Phi, psi and omega in degrees: 000134182293148177263134185258120181243121175268127174269102194230135164195125185290349173282146177268163175072026181254011174081031177299311182293319178302316178295315183301311184291320182282322176293322176301317179298313183289329174293322178295324177296337177273016180064032175263146175276120190235133172241128174249142185235132181261109180253022180247124179301339177290342173060033181297318179295318179301315179294320182297331181266022170070025177266132180281102185294332181291340181266358184275140170267171181304315184284353176265010178233175179295343178303318183302305179298325183286314187268316187255000178060036173279171177291155177298125176276118186246129177244131177275136181242092189297329180299324181264345181073022183233164168263153184228137164258111188285167172234170178197167186303333179303336181299335180294344179267359184296321184300307178294329180295330184261008187305323184252014184272131178290139177056032181300332184297340183259006185300317181290319178302318179294323181291325181285328188311315183293341184249358185302322181289349181275350185229153171273324181224135171238117181253127181250118175275106186279155173288151181278057180215173173246024181270196191303320185299318177289323178299318177302316181295316182289329176290333181272343190276155169267330183208166183232135172251124187249106173285136180230115177296138184278062171225147188302320180299320180293320179297324180294344179274349183299315179304326178294319177296321180293323176295322177298316180296322179293321177295323178293321177301319178294320180295324179299322179295327178297333179258017178061033173266099188268346178295137183291148171258106185258166175254115181291332178157167171263135177246107175294130183235164179055038186274133174226116182291350179282345181259128183298320182293329176294314180297319181293319180294317179297318178296319179295318179298316180293321180297318183286341181251035178237140176088197187295333183274001184295136178268319182199159179292149171265115184276179184296140182286137177270118184293148177286141178197140175291344181292336175300315179295322179291321177295320178301313181295331180273358179061042177222155172292159181303323183298332177271340178279317178207094185292345181270354183294142184297334180290338181297316178297322178298313181295323177298318180288325176296319178297320179296321179295319177295321183288336183282341183290145181296138178278155180292000000 
């Protein structure tokens, strides 16, 4: 059965989509069957994987399964070696459409259930909010990967994300979801060792996640680079844009760490 990982942080601009697309690629290189899901109405992941969002109908996006209970629409993306459930701006209307729906929080979990056995990994690129779209993803997930930008302001937002996860754990019990929601780790992102505040933030993050009080491991830092944006614009993973870049090895090792974890 595939393991479902939500790439979550309610702060924006912390490289959730960058991680999702590149980790999906490297997991596929490990001969894993990978499904990536775009839960952000901005559809950045969908665009990055070369899908024309303007040509999509409602039922060809994640909106259909969530609102209309249609089957998951899956698009194969050969450049990345993964399957994709696309998003589009219509997804922003899902919350009011589901306002009076019973058990709406489990809609994504129910939609994923029929295809879980078809994949080794399902990665969900969460919206940068704590509203229904992120709740749907967290209710469906087995574990959470939390990207944290290596700036002090971004680190200060982490406790809020942890409070959200604790609230979701309580909500899962209300729906008789007894499987634990674990944290796979914190991923420091946009890291540059040349900046003192980046080094200080990374050190603080590691200090707080050491010893008996540790919540989750701090994984290897992803270096900051303008090439991520260029690879995104070219609709390819970083490894295909510049295979010699130092971040490629980091992403490869992060994918290996995710793949090594025991499946539910």
